[in-house]
N, C-alpha and C positions, 0 to 999 in steps of 0.2 A: 456516574454514567459508566457501564463496564464496556471495555473496548473488545473488539471481537478477536476472537482465537486466529494468531496468525501462523501459518505452514509456509514457509519459504515466500519467494517473490515470483509472481507470474511472468514479469518482465524478465528478471535473470534466468528463469527455466526455459523461457523462449529465445533468449540471446544465447544461452549454454547450447540449446538444440540446434540454433542456426549456426553457430561458430563451430560446432564439433563436426557439423555437415560440411561446411566450408574447409576444416582442416583435413579431412578425409578425402574431399575432392582435390585439394592442394597437394596432397601426397599422391594420388592418383595420376595426377596432371603430371607431376615431377618424374615419376617412373615412368610414366607412358612416354613421355617426350624423350626422356634419356634413352629408354629401351629403342624406341623408333630410330634415334639419331645413331645409336649404336650400331643398329642392322645396317643402316644407309651408309655408314661410315666403313664398316667392316667388308658390306658389298662393293664399294668403290675399291679398297685394297685388293679384294679377291679378284676383282675383273682385270686390274692392271697385271695382278701377278700372272692370270691365264694368259693375259696378251702378251706378256713377255716370255712365257713359256711357248706359246705358239709360235713367235717371232724366232726363237731359237731353233726350234723343231724346222722352220722354213729353211734355215741356212744348213740343214743337214743334207749330204749328197754323197751317192758313190761314185768314185773316179778311180778309174784302173783297179777295180775290185776292192778298193780301200773306202770305208767310211771317212768322210772328212766333214768336220763341224767348225765353221768359223763363227764365233759368237758375235752376232751383230752388236754395235755400240747402242743402236737404239733400243734394244732389249732391255739394257742396264739404265739407259737413260730415263726411261718411261717409269722406272722405279726409284727416281730421284725423290727426296723429302726435305721440308725445312730442317728436320732434325738429322739430316745424314745418316739415315736407317742403312744398317749393314745388310748386304745381301749375300745369301750362300746358295751353292748350286751344286748339282752333281749329275753326272752323264753315265749312263750305262748303256751296254750293247747286249743285248741278249742277256739282260741279267748281270753281266759282268761290269765291275766300276772301270771307267775309262779316264774320268778327269773330274776335277773340283774338290769338293771335301766329302771325304769318304765316309766320315760319320753321318752324314745326311742320308737317311734310310730312304728307299723307294717308297712312295704312298700311292693309294689306288688312284687311278686316273679320273680325272675330272672331279675330284674331292679336295676339300679345303680342310687342313688341320691345323692345330695350335700344338706347340710343343717347345721343348728346350734345347737350343744348341750352343754348346760351348758357353754355358752361362747365361745365355740370353733368350728372352722370350719372342719366338717368332711365330709367323702364319706361314704354312707351306702348302703347296699343290704339286701335281707332277703330271704329266702326259706322256703318251708314247706313240710312235709314228713308225710304220713298216715302210722300208726303204727296198725298191727292186731295181736291180740294175745288172746287166753284163752276167744275167745267169746267177745272180746272187740275191738272196732275201733275207734282211736282217731287221731286227727291232731295236728302234733308238728310243731310250726312256730319259727323260729330263725331269729331276726335281729341284725346284726353286724355293727359296726362304727368304723371308725378310724381317728383320726385327720391327718392333711396332711401338717405336719411341713417339715418332710423329702422331701415331694414332692415338696413343694414350694421351698426350698433350692435347689433342683435339678433343677426346672424349671428355677430358677433365674441364676444358672450357665449355664445353655443351652442358655438362653437368651443373657447373656453376650458372649459366644462364637459364637452366631448366630450373635451378633451384629460385633464382630470381625470380622467374616467371611465376613459380608457385607460391612463393610469398607476396608477391605483388597481388596475385589472385585471392590469397588469404586474406591480406589488408582489405581489398577493396570489399571482399565479401562480408569480412567483418563489420565495414563501415555502413554496407548495405542492410545488414543484420540490425544494426541498431537504429537505422532509419526505419527500417521496416516494422521492428519491434515498437519503437516510441509512437509511429502512425497508428499502430494497431492498438496499444494499449492506451493511446491518446482519447480512443472512444471511449473507453470505461472511464478514464479521467474526466472528460467533459461531463458524462452522465453523473459522476461522483460530485462534481462541481454543481451541476443543474439541481442535486438534490440538496447539497449542502447550503446552497442561497437561498432555497426556499423559506419562506417564513413559517413559523410554527402553526399557522393555520391554514397553510395552503397545502390541501391533500387533493388537489386535482390531478388528473391522470396526464402523462407526459405523452406528447403528440407529435414531438419533433422526431424526425426520420433517423433510424439507427441501422447498422448492419444487420444483415439476415440472422447472423449468429448472436447477436444480442436481442433480437426481438423477444425470445422466451424471457429473458430476464427483466426486459421492460414490462412485458405482459404481466409478469409475476408481480412486479413492484406496483403496477397499476391495480391489480387485484387486491393486494395488501393495503393499499392506501384507501381503496373503496370501503373495505371491511372495517379498517381503522375509523375512518369518517363516521361510519354507521356506528361503531361501538362507541366512540366519543359523544355523539348526539345522544345515544341512548343514555349514557352515564349522566350528562349533562341535566337531561330531563328527569332521570330517577333522583337526582340529588335535590333539583327543586322540589319534586314532588314529595319526597321524603321529608324536607324541612317544612314544608307544609303541614304534613299529616302528622308529624311528630308534635310540633309545636303548638298545633292547634288544640289536640285532644288536652294536653298537658295545661295549657292556659285554662280551658274550662273545667277541668278539675281543680285547679288551684282556685279558681273563683267559687266553685261550689264549697271548697274547704274552708275559705275566708268566711263566706256567708253562715256557714255552720257554726264556725268558730265565735261568731258573735252572740249565736242563740245558745250556746252551751253554757251551763253556769258551775258545774262541779269543776273543781280544779283539776282533778285528774283527767276528766275528759277535755278539759281545754290545753293540758299538757300534750296529751296525744295528739290532738288537732293540730296544734303548733309543730309538733315533730312531722305531722302529715305535711304541713304546708312547706316546713323546711325540706323535706325528702323530696317533693314535687320540684320545689326551685332548684334542688341540686341536680334532679334528673334533667329537667327542663335545661338548665345551663349545661349539663354535661352533653346532653343530645344535640342542642343547638350548636356547641363548639366543635364537636366531632363531626357536624355536617358542614360548618363552616371551614374546617380544617379539610375535609374532602373537596370542598368548593374550591380552596385556595389550591390544593394540590393539583386539581385537574386545569384551573384557569393559568396557573403558573407555568405549566408545561405548554399553553397555548396562549401566551400572553398577548393581550390586544391594546397597545399604547395608544392613548389620544393625549392631545395637548390640553392640559389642565391647569387651572389655578388651585395651588394648594390650600390658600387661606379660604378659598369660596367653598372648596371641597370641606374643610373642617368647620366650617361656620355654619354650613347646613347641617352637619352631623351634631354640633354644639348645640343648635336650636331644637333638635329632635331628643337629646338626651336632657336637656335641661329640666323639663318636667320630672323625670325620674330621679335626677339629681336633689331637687326641691322635696321631693317625697323623703330623702334621707336627710333632710336639713343641710343640704351641701350646695355650693356653687359652682359655676364653671365659668372661667376667664379666658378669654382669646387674645394673647399677646403676638408681637413680633411685627414682621413687616407687613405692609397694606397689600402687597400682590407678589405672589411667588410663582412664577410659571415653571411649569415641569412637565413631564412626559411619562405617562404610566396608565396603568389600569384602574379608573376609579372605584371600580366595586371593590377590587383588592384592597387599595388604599383604604377606603372608608370601613372597611372590615375590620382592618388591623387596628385602626385608630380607636373605633368603638370597641374593641377588646381591651386595649390601654385604658380607655376612659372606664369602663367597667371595673376592671381592677382597681384603679384609683378609687371608685366610689366604695368598692368593698373594705379596702384597707384604710381608707382616710376616715378620721374621727368626723362627728356630727360638726356643725358651724365652721367646718373648714372650706377651703376654696381648691379646687382642682384647677391648676395652671397649665394651659396647654400654650406652646410658643411655636410659630411657623417664621422660619427665616431661610434666606436665599443663601448667605455666604458661610463657608466656602462653596458648599454644595447643599441642595435643597435639604431641609430637615425638619422633622416634625417631634416636638418634645411633649411629653404628658408628665407632670410632676404632681404628688400628692404631699400630704402632712402626716403620714401614717408611720408605722414603724421603721418602714425601708427594708431593705433586702439584708439578709444574714450576709455578713462578709465571707464566710468561709463556703457558703453555697451560691455566692453571684454567678460564677462561671458555669454551673448546671441547671440554672432556672430556666433556660431557653429550651431544656430538652423536652420531650413530649411526656406528659403527665408527671413532670417534675414540680413539687411544691417545696417552699421553704419550711423550716421547722416553725415558724412563727405563724403559719397558716392552718394549723390543725383544726381551729374552731371556725374557720371561715369556709363558706360553701366556695367551690371551686372544682375545676377539673384538671389543672394543670395544662392547660392549651393555650391560654391567652398570649404568653409570650412566645410561644412557640409558632403560633399563626403570624405574629408580628414579625418574628425573624424572617420566617418563609416569605411573606410578600416582600420584605426589604431585599433579601436575596433574589427573589425572581426580578426585582428592578435594578439589579447589579449593585446593590447597596448592603447595608449591615445593620445591627440593631446594637445600642450601647445601653448597659445597664449601669446606674450609678445612685449613691445616696448623697441627699442634702446636707449640706453643713448644719443645718438647723433642724433636722429632722426630717425624715420623708424619703421617698423614692422618686427617681426620674427614670424614664424610658426614652430613649430618642431612636427614631427610625431615620438613618442616613441614607439618601438616594442617590 
């Protein structure tokens, strides 16, 4: 039986698609959470910077014509962080530097910028307020900057938590993908098991409910089995009809040929009639065995086993073939156990044994006995032995092939299918056939079930 061509695994493809999607979603989740957290953390620092600048400007005033700015402690305390970030500031009056860090340039009002001051990465902002008093008007600008060590540490912690969240999501999605894949593919697996467990003759349609997506497959299977059942029934009927229509005319022609042979006196005409009878026998045997082989091939694929007694089965066959053996001055003896219970197809088994007995009658000499033995131990076994020339030792392994005959069978009518039929029947029953030569001369064929 040839196996189906396999191209990848549907389970693996589905798993790969689901896990790939989960991985993409995990990355998106990581970057989305991290980006949102960065925005929230940065906005928090910016608000604190803005509040500090506003508090500093609130402390600015004009007294006695002079601008006074007493930087409040609260403006710097609100900038305190666990990492003790450094704070830089600069005060300008009408664009002129007054106090603080002179390398801290004024930035646009109400904007936040990132930059470098004295080797440190800072976040800065600025604000301007106009002071009016005692006939004087002046603009005070304050620029405030803070390093971001604490924020960077917070962002690293957020990134780590976001990564853990993304990995956890990916792991959960992978597990759910495996479960979803197993559940989905399990429907196909159950359908496959249902098909596998069916007997060889069970071609009835499937009626169990299946998912909507599998309905076309089940419908196609039911249609295929319906056509197969119809085709097999036609084949069986054809084989039976062919066997009847081929054997009956040949038997009629042989009868007329034998009757004509009795009335012919001339030696050359008698020789011609004998050749005709021989040709008819050979054709009849070949056609019969070909039909037998076709029938066995058909039934072997749809084996119908019954509980049978092999001894009774063989005894019935011996009784039917004894008159044929007596016409050839031969006898048939049945030996072995009184009963041998077994399980098998009685039609196939009788067909196999009949072919072995027929072979034994062809090759056995006159006044000899064909010995049939049926035994139980160690396994059910049927052996047919004769006293003929035996099997050629160099060809014994080849004689079970179709149309294969030994070198010593050239002058004997045959088709080379008898042993093939017996072997096919044995194999169909889970057994084998064994060919051997008897020490005193003759051949033995055993069907081991």
